C-alpha positions in Angstrom: -34.9 2.0 -36.4 -32.3 4.5 -36.9 -32.6 6.3 -40.4 -30.1 5.2 -43.4 -28.5 6.4 -46.5 -31.3 4.3 -48.2 -33.4 4.2 -45.8 -34.1 0.5 -44.5 -33.5 1.5 -41.3 -30.3 -1.6 -41.7 -27.1 -0.1 -41.3 -24.7 0.8 -43.9 -21.9 -1.9 -45.4 -21.7 -5.2 -45.7 -23.0 -6.4 -42.0 -26.4 -4.6 -44.0 -26.1 -6.0 -47.1 -27.9 -8.6 -48.3 -28.7 -9.2 -51.5 -28.8 -12.3 -54.0 -25.2 -13.4 -54.5 -24.7 -14.3 -59.0 -23.0 -14.1 -60.5 -22.2 -11.5 -63.4 -22.7 -13.8 -66.2 -26.1 -14.2 -64.6 -27.2 -10.2 -64.4 -25.5 -9.8 -67.7 -29.0 -10.8 -69.5 -28.8 -8.9 -72.7 -25.0 -10.3 -73.1 -23.4 -7.0 -73.0 -20.1 -6.7 -71.8 -22.6 -4.6 -68.7 -25.2 -4.8 -65.8 -29.1 -2.0 -66.5 -30.7 -0.9 -64.2 -33.7 -2.6 -66.1 -30.8 -5.9 -65.3 -30.5 -5.2 -61.7 -34.2 -4.7 -60.5 -34.5 -8.4 -60.9 -31.3 -9.2 -58.5 -33.3 -9.4 -54.6 -31.5 -6.8 -52.5 -28.6 -5.9 -54.9 -28.5 -1.3 -54.8 -27.6 0.1 -58.8 -27.1 3.6 -57.2 -23.8 2.0 -54.6 -23.0 -0.6 -57.1 -22.7 2.0 -60.3 -19.6 4.3 -59.0 -18.8 6.3 -61.6 -22.3 7.4 -62.8 -22.5 6.1 -65.9 -26.1 4.3 -65.9 -24.0 1.0 -66.1 -22.5 -1.7 -64.7 -19.4 -2.9 -65.1 -18.0 -6.4 -64.1 -15.7 -4.3 -62.2 -17.9 -2.6 -59.9 -20.5 -5.5 -60.4 -17.6 -7.3 -58.4 -16.8 -4.7 -56.4 -20.4 -4.4 -54.5 -20.9 -8.8 -54.5 -18.0 -8.9 -52.6 -19.3 -5.9 -49.8 -22.5 -7.7 -49.4 -23.7 -10.4 -47.1 -26.1 -13.2 -48.8 -29.5 -13.2 -48.3 -31.1 -15.7 -46.4 
């Protein structure tokens, strides 16, 4: 297997990103308008660090939608 930034041997980008498909509202369990690391851990295959584009330790709706748009459903 080849090495990648994620360290799992899978190619980067949409071809290798297999994420459980959930909406922002489903992920935002605290209903505070953002997804924190604890909430993101409940999403299979979700890469929090990659999705947190501005590195502020939480994911906005726009960051979440961008991350999900670049992923493929698990399955």
